[in-house]
N, C-alpha and C positions, 0 to 999 in steps of 0.2 A: 333405608327404604321407606317410601311413603305408602300409606294405605290406599290413597287415591291421588292420582295426578291428572290434571286437565291441561291440555296443550292446544291452544287455539280453537277451542270448541265453539262451533257456530251452528245455530239451528234456524232453518227457514221453514215457513209455512207458505208454500207457493213461492211468490216473489218477495214476500215480506220476511225480513231478517228479524227474528225475535230474540236471539242470543248471538252476540258478536265477539268472536275471538277471545274467549275467556281462558285465562291461565290460572291454575291454583294447585297447591300441594297441601294435602291433609295428612299429617303424621298419624301413625297408629295410636288409638286410644284418645284422640283429641275430639273436640266438638267445633265444627264450622257452622255458623249460622249465615244463611244467605238472606239478605234483607234488601228492601227497596220498595218504591211506591207501586201501586197497582199497575199491572201491565208491564213490569220491568223485565220479565223473562225468568223469574225465579222458578216457577213450576216447570217451565220448559227445560231449564237447565237440569233439574232433577230427572226429568223424563229421559233426557239424553243419556244420563249416566246409567239409568236402569235399562235402557235399550228399547224403550217403547216409542221413541221418535227418532227419525234419522238425523244425523249430524255430520258436520265436517270437523276436522281436527282429530286429536287423539285422546283417548281415555284409557288410563292404566290402572289396574287393580293389583296392588302389591307388586308392581313392576311389570305385570303381564298385560298386553293390550286386551281390552275388553272385547274387541272385535274378534279375537282369536278364540274366545270361549263359546262353547255351545250354550243354548238357552238354559239347560239344567245346571251346568257349572256356574253360570252367571247368577242363577237364582239361589244357589247355595252360598255364593259370595256376598250377595246384596239382598237385604230385606227392605221392601219399599212399602210405605204407607201413603197412598194418594190423598189429596186434599178432600175429595168427596168419594170415599170408597163405596163400592156397591155391596150392600149387605142383603143377601137373600133372606126374605122375611121368614121362611119356614125352617131355616137352619137354627139349631141351638147354639148357645155360646161355645160348648165343647166342640161341636162339629165345625164351627167356623175357625176356631183357634187351631184345630187339627189340620186345616188346609195349609198351615205353615209348614207342615212336615212333607208336603207333596214333592218338593225338589229332592228329598232324600229317599224316595220310594222308587222302586223299579216300575216301569210301565205296567199298568193294570194290577199292580200289587196292592194288597191291603196293608193297612197300618199294622205295625208290630207292637208288642207289649211295651217295648222301649219308647215308641212314639207316644203311646198313651201316657206313659209315666212322665215324659217331658211336658205334655199338655197339662197334666195334673199339677206339676210343679209351677208352670206358668200361671195357671189359674190361682193357685195359692199365693204366689208372689204379687199378683195384681188384685188380690182380695175379690176374686170372681168365683171362688169355689161354690158359694151359696147360690150363684146364678147359673151354674153349669148346665142345667137342664132347661133354662128359659130360652124361648125363641127370640130372635133378634128384634122383631118389631115391638116387643113389650119392654125394651130397655129404655132407660133415660139417656139423655145426650152424653152424660159423663160415663155411664156404663158402656155405651157404644164405643166411645173413644178408647176406653181401657180394653175392650174386646178386640178392637182393631190392633192396638199395641200388642195384645196377646198373640195374635196371629204372626205379627212381625217377630216377636221374641221366640216363638216356637220354631221359627225357621233356623235359628241359631247361626245366623250369618255374622261375619265379622264387621260388615259395614251396614249401618242403619240409615236409610234415607227417609226422612219424615217431613212430609209436606203439610205445613200448618197443623201440627198435631194438637194444638189447643183450641182450634176453631169450635165455637159454640160452648166452650167451658167457662164457668165462672172462675174468678181469680183463685179460689182455694183449690178447685179441681185441676186448674192449669198448673199451679205450683206442684201439686202432688204428682201429676203425671211427669213433669219435667224433672222433679227430684228422683223419680224412679229411673228415668232414662239416664240421669247423671250417675246414679249408683251402678247401673249396668256398665257404664263407661269406665268408672274408676275401679270397680270390683272385678269385672270380667274382661276388661280391655277392649270393649266394643268401640268402634269409631262411629261418630255421629255426624251426619250432614243434614241440617234441617232448614226449612224456610220458616220465618216467623214474622208476623206483622208487628208484634209488640216489641218495641225497641228496648224497653227496660228488661223484659225477660231475656231477650237476646244478649244484652250486656251482662246479665248476672249468671247465665248458664254456659254460654259459648266461650271458648278460648280465643277464637278469632272470628272476624266478621268479613263478609264479602258483600259490598254494596253495589247493586246493579241499578242502572237507570237507562232506559231505552235499550236494554239488552246488553249494555257494555259495563265493564267494571269501572266504577268511578272512584272507589276507595276500598282499601283492604288493609287489615291489620288487627291490632287488639281493639277491644271495645273503646278504650280511652282514645285511641288514635282515630277511629272511624266516627264515633258518635260525639262529634263536636257540634256546637250550635250552628256555625256557618255551614258545615256540610249538610246537616239535617235540613236547615231552612232552604238551602239551595236546591236540594234534590227532592224534598217532600213538599215544598211550597207551604211550609207550616211555621208558625211561631212557637218556639219551644224554649224551655230552660233545661239545662243539663246540670244535675245536682249530684253530690256525693253524700251518702248517709254517714252517720256516725260509725257504722260498721264497715265503711269503705265500699259500699255498693253504689254503682252508678244508676241514676234514675233519670229518665227522659220524661218530662211532663209538658203537655201543651199549655200554652198561655194565650189568653185572648189578645188578639191584635187590638191596638188602640182604635176606637171608633173614628 
């Protein structure tokens, strides 16, 4: 059984098709990175999975049609981090991370001690305990990104949807955040679907890649199969070199076109 199955998923905004007939299967505990040039439909595809935009086609979560799940059941199954999350300025880090427990609470119910313990564990894991009482607008970019990930982790969903989780982060903080996500995947069996602009990070963290261009899948497979120089140059209109380090890591680097 797959954790996530997409069959002919299509998204339209009015008359415009932004995602066209996407098929994909994501095994439990794996990491799928959705890549592609700007405007390729990556974020819209994630939004269709989480259920915030209408779509045609079929989306299955652990073999169950997502359309058959209520909003609370879907929220318990999927934790979603949008590309530009809304962070209420007056909330503290603890209060914001605690929002991840909402799908597990009865309507109008207050959080339980067990919910607070889960939040404390998440803050500790993300090195946020010292910031627990800080209000969100006082955080740095990296601290905000970790806080957003904290809300996602507190949700304790089996499927993590992360839309450009490294946006605004320097290379060290980006690596640290993706390393943490990867540990969750390997140690706790979480399934990850992310969008990433950085092709090198995509190659080094994801098991499989799905390359979108113009809303359609134009390449799918392992990083080595997808991130070839001809494919990248064709769909990104960029001059690149694709290298392999001494440790076997794939690296995509831009190279200046000849004047």
